[in-house]
N, C-alpha and C positions, 0 to 999 in steps of 0.2 A: 124377383125384379125383372122387368122387361129387358130383352136383349137390346132394345133401342137405347136405353140408358147406358148400358155397357158400351155400346158402339159410340155413343156420343162422348162418353168419358174418355175412351181410348183416342178418339179423334182430337179432342181438346188437348190431351197430353202430348200428342205428336205435334200439334200446332204450337203449343207452349215451348216444346223443345226446339222447334225451328226458330221461334222468335228469340229465344235466349242465345242462339248461335249468333244472331245479329249484334248482340252486345259483347260477344267475345268468348262464350262458353264453347266447349268441345261438343261436337255432334253426338247425340245419344239415340240409339235405335229403339230401345224399349224402355222409355223413361218411367220412373215411378214418381208419385206425387212428392214424396219426401226428398228424393234426389233433386227434383226440379226446384223445390223450395230452398234447399241448401245452396244450389247453384245461384238462384236469384239473390239470395241473401249475400253471398260472397261477392257477386258482381256489384250489388248495391253499395257495399263497403268501398269497393274500388272507385266507383263513380262519385260517391259522396265526398271522398277525400281528394279528388282530382284538383289539380291546380290549373285546369284548362278553362275555367270560367263557371259562372253561376248556372248556365244552361245545363252543363254536364252534371253539376251537383244536384240540380233539380231532377234530372233523369234518375239519379241515384235514389232520390226520395220515392219516385214512382216504382222503381225496382223493389224498394223496401215494402211498399204497399202490396205489390204483386206477390212477394214472398210471404207476407202475412196471410193473404188469401189462400195461397197454396198450403200453408201450415194448417189453416182452418179446414181445407178440403181433406187433408191427411188425417185429421182427427175423426172424420166421419167415414173414412174408407171402409168399404164393404158392408156398411149398414144402411146408410141413407143416400143412395146414389143421386136422387134429384138434388139434394143439398150439396153433394160433392160437385155435381155439374154446375150448379149456380156459382160456387166459389171459383171453379175453373174458368167459367165464362168471364167472371169479374177480373181474374188474373190476366186473361187474354186481352181484355179491354185496357187494363192498366199498362200492359207491355206495348200495346199498339200506341197508346198515348206517349209512352216513353220513347218509342221509335220516332214519332212525329217531333217530339221535343228535341231529341238528339239530332235529327235531320236539320232542324232549324238552328241548333246550337253550333253545328259544324259548317254552317253556311250552305246547306243544301247539297253537300257532297254525298256521294254514295256511302252508306253505312259500312259496306264491306271494306272500303278504302280506309275507314277510320281505324 
């Protein structure tokens, strides 16, 4: 497989780790797909059960979808890098949507302050 695919996968993993920090996860320097999937799933559970409003619970649903994409990427690790990259890109898009939803749910305040 081309080194481009490996570089793209590694870049997306770093981006996903950074996005998950915005939701409250601990920073991870060298994340694995399964580790990120488990983190997203745990965060989703916290957001889905929140009593802070429907917007926060909807963010949890998007985190759940991102976790599902990460689990799908994990199933293909090491074999079909283009498929892995597709699932990782989808997870990034879902987390970006969740960030936008969370930003509007907390009245436009900075996510770091949340």
